[in-house]
N, C-alpha and C positions, 0 to 999 in steps of 0.2 A: 578214273573216267574219262577220255578226252572228246570221247563224241554220243554223248546221252543221246537214247530212243524217248522223244518226247510226245506224246498223246494230246492233242490239243483239240475238248471236249466244249461245244458250242453252242446252244440254242440256235442261233442262223449263221450262214456261211459270213465268214470275217470279208466282207468286202468292203476294198475301201471306201467306196463311194457310198454306200451302204447310211451309215451312224455314226457317232464319232467311239463307241464302243467299239464298234467292230473293224472302224480305224487303225484305232488305238493296238487290238488285236493283229489285224495284217502287217502292222510298221513293228512292233515285235517282232513276230515272227519271223517278218523278213530280217532282222538283223540276226536272230536266233541262228535262221537258216544259214551262216555262214559257221557256223562252231558246234551244230545240233541236228540230228537227224530227226525231223519233224516231218507227223503223221497226224491226220484230221478228219475228226467224224464230226458232222453237222447235222440240223435239220431245211427240211425246206419250207417257207412260208406257202400255205396252200393260196394259191390268184394270180402267185406271183415266179412261180417257178421256171414260166421261159426267162423270165429278168435275171436269176439269178445263176442259173445255168451257162448262160450267155455269158458272164461276167466271171466265172468262173477261172479261166483263165489266167487269171490273176495269183486264180490260187495255186494253179498246177506250177507255178514259178517257184514256189515256196516250200509245198509239202512234198513227201516223197510218193502218199497216197493220200486223196483226198476221197472218203464217203458221206453217204449222206441218206438222209430216208425224208420221207413225204411226212409231217406233221398231220394228222390225222386222229378222229376220236377214237377213246377206248372206253370201255363201258368202265372196269374197275381199275380207279387212279389212285386207291390204295388211300382215301379219304387226303389227298392233296391241297394244299394251294390252288388256286382257281389258273394261275400263269403256269407252274409246274403241271399240271393235272396235264395241262394242253400237248406236253412235252413226253408224258408219260407212254412205253412203249414196251412190250417183253420184246419186241424185235431189235429196238436199238440196245438194248442192254446186253442182247447174244450178239449184237454187231461189233459193239467196243469190244464186248471179251473175246470173240475172235481177231477183232485185232491187235490188241494184247498179247495173244498166244500165238499170232500167225509173226508179227512183227517183230516178236520180243520184247516190248517195249518195256521202258526202264522205269518211268514217270508218268502220271495222267496230270494233266492242267484242265480245272472246270474252271467255265468263264460263265459269268450270271448267276443270281440265285436259279433261276426257272430248273437249272440242270444239279439242283445238288445233291437230290436224292438218290442219282447215279451212283454217287458214292459208295454206297452201302450195295450196290447193284455186281462191284465189280469182286471176280471171284479170286484172280490174282491179286496174294500178299504187295504191295510196291506202293511206295510214296505218293500221296494225293495233295495235289494245291489247289486251292481256291482264289481267284481274284474278285476281289469284291467293286464291283463298278459305278454304283450307283447304290446305297445302302436307305435309300428312302421308300423301297418298298417294306421296310419294317414299321413306316411312321402311318398314324389312321388317320393324316393330314396333308404331307407335305407327298405322296408319294407320285411316282412318274408311272403308274398306274393307271391308266384310265378309271377304271371301278371304283377307286379308293381313294383319287384326286380331290383336293377340300375338300368341302361340304357333304359328298358326297363317299369320302372315308371315314369321318363322323358316323354317319349314319349307317356306318357296315366294318363294324368294331369287332364284329366277329371272325369277319374275315382280316382283318388285322392282327385276332390273338391268334388264330390259325397261320397264320404267315410267321409266325411270332415262333409257335410251337413247332415250326416246318425248321427254322432256324436252329434253337436248342436240339433237336432232334441229329441233325447232320453236320451242320458246324461242325461237331466233332469230331469226325471222321477223318479232317485233313491234318495231317503234318506240319504243313504251312498256308501263313494267308496273306496273300499280298494287297494292297488297296492303293486307290487311285486319289486319298484326299484323308485328310486325318478327319476327319466330322464321319467320311465311311465307317474308319478303323473304329470309333467310338463309337458308334450303331452295333456293331458285328464283336467289338471284341469280348463278352461276358459269354457268349457264345461257342468260343473255339474252344475253351479245356489248356488253355495253354501253347498251345501251337505255337511257332514259329511265325513273327509279323515282320513283314518287308515294306515301308514305302517305293512304291512302284506308280509316280503320280502320272496324270495323263501327258502325252507328248508326244511330240513331232520330227519329223523329221527335218533338220533345222535347215540343212543346205538346199531345199529345194524353196525356201524361200529368202534367199542370199541376199537376191538384185531385186527382189518386190516392193513394193511402193515409191518405184523413180517413177509413177507415169504420173500425166495432168489428173486431178479423178473430176468429176461431173460436177459443178454444181449442185446445193440442194437438196443431194439425193440420201437417200435412206435404205438399205441392205440388211435383206434377212436372210438366212438358207440356214435348211434344216430337212433330214426325211419326216415328213412327216406320217407315216404310221405311228411314229414314238408322240404320244401323247403330247408331251409339254411344248413343243415346236408347234404343234398343232393349234395349241391353246395361245402360245405367244402369238402366231402368226394371224390370230384371228382378233386379239388385241390392236393389234399394230392397227391391222385394215380397218376395225368399227370404233374405236378409240383413239389411239394416238397422234395419229395419219390424218383423221380429220381436225384434230386440234392444230395440229403443225400447218395443215394447208390454211385454214382461218388467217395465220397469220404468215404465211412464206405462201404466196400465191403459187408460185413457179417450184414448189417442193415433189420431190417423185418417189415414190414405193417400191420398190423390187423386190419380190420375193421368189427365192429361185429352191429348189430341192425335187425330191420323187416322192410322189404319192400325193399330192396336195386334196384336200378331198372336198367333196362337190360346193362345201357349203364355204370354205376359203375361193372357191372358183368363180363363187357368184359375185364377191365383191371386187371383182378387174373390174378396170375401167376407170376413167375420171382422176389419172395419176398415178395407181395402182398398177403393176406388171407381175404379173403371176407365170412362171414358166418354171416345166418341169424337171426334169435330168439335165444337166450341165454336163458337159463331158472336161470342160476344165474349169474349177470354180473356180479356183486359185485365182486365174485374174478379173473375177467378180471385187476378191477383195482387195484390188489395185483401181480397179474404177471409180466405185463410189466414193461419197462424203463422209461416210458414217456410218458405221451397221447399228441397229437399236434391235436390242433381244430381252423383251420384257419376260422372262423365261419365272415362269411362280412354283414349279415343282420340278422334284428332283435334287439328288444332291451332286459333288462330285465336278471337277473343272470340265466345262462345256468346248468340246475341242472347236465347234463355231469361233468362241472366244478366243484360245489359242493361236487358231489360223489367221484370226485378226491379227492381233497382238503384232506374231511373225510379221506380217504382211504391213504393218504400219497403219491399219485401220482403224480410228477411234472407234472406241465402243461404249454407247448408252444404252444402261441394261435398270434393271430391278438389285436388291442388294442379292438376293436368290442366284440371280444369275454368276456371280463373280465369287460363290463358294469354292472354298478350295484357292481363292489365290490370293495372295499379299501385294493389294491394290492402293492402297491407302485412302484416304479422302478422297472424295467427289473430284474431279478433276485435275487431280495427279497423273493419272492415265486412264481412268475410266471417268463415265460419270452415272451417278447413282440415283435411283428415282423411289421413292415408293408404292408409286402407283403409276396408274397411264396416264392421265393429268400433268402431275410433276413430272412424269418424262416426256412431255410431250415439247414443257415449257424449256426444258435442258434442252433438246435437239433445236426449238427457237433460238437459244440464247446463242447455241453453238454454231445456227446459220449466220446468228446475225455479229460474230464477233466477239463474244462476251467471254471464251474459254480458246484459251492457245491451243488448238487442236495438232499445230505440228509436237509443240512438246508432249503434249500425251500421246503420241503417235511412238515420239523418239524414247519417254518413257516405256510402254507397255512392251516395245519390239527389246528393250534389255529385260523387262521380269521373262520374257517368253525363253529367254537363253537359259532358263531354267531348267524347262522342258525340254530334254534330248534323247528323245527314244532310242539313239546309239548307249546312252549312260545307265538309261535302264532297263533294257535288255543285257548289258554287263552284270549288272547286279541280281538279274532273276537268272544266271546263267548261271553265276559261283552260289544260288540259291538250289539252284536242278544239282549241281555237282557235289555240294554236302547232303542232300537228303539218299543220293544214290552213293555214296560212299560208305 
């Protein structure tokens, strides 16, 4: 089979500017489209349909067909956990099966845990692949899901157990699983019934960063970017504005904090001013990675390699964050290519020290740029295509 027909099934439209997970899927699809015929089925987020549809032009350049359905409450969600239940739709299952029959699909690839249960709704017998992008949905305290993050998760063990039963029921339906970090695979391995496993690390189009990092950076500036619909990003941004930045400002009077990214919540917008700048969607966010002195990312929740961190590495932008920020990355000790801290006060201290010249930020940037070269989406795509061809043989 020289050009397999692949159906991507995603809970959100994989727009390159939506979030890290979607950016990875888009990069994968963009590379695979050179050697495979790709089709997409996805959902629209209620309230954000115009934004998503307007940017779907990106997808039409990659996928032969793009189908989507509005997420809408349905009374019978088969006792699914909260997030999958929001994606339950008999109409969606019917649409997926229709695409498979009409287009002669050879293999279906499901992304994110929200849609695992659709593996049982596919009528035609064909190979199924699942990609785990962030396995923290199985954790009682580290989940990226707002309702299960931190102390809320410990108080909501019933829902965590429900997610684990869900994993046990549906992950066994897949002939292969891929994972973005080894920590992710450690969490799901026991549920996969011996499926083929492939490490497909979070990765970038490295060519887009070849000449980044050569602009003179603005002194004493702290940068953060994220899609704030994703709870770990909203939590990290509030930690920066309420805890980290005030402590830095006490010691470095001209320090500035710049937050970028779509859908900032009202509670975050209220913290703007006094050296804090909050912008919404930015057209070319990569220019921001060249402009500022340092990225700070106090991300407490979720697993997997953060795309924003990889982008900073590839752009030569030094990164400071919590230990969890660098999950899945071999960064070495603090000061080698990143600055690591255990809490907001310690993080603020590291940033102050960096601004005062205690750390060699240029050396850190060079080391992190070298590390980013291990995360090339072209190489990841080649491995995924090999997997597809083996499963379809």
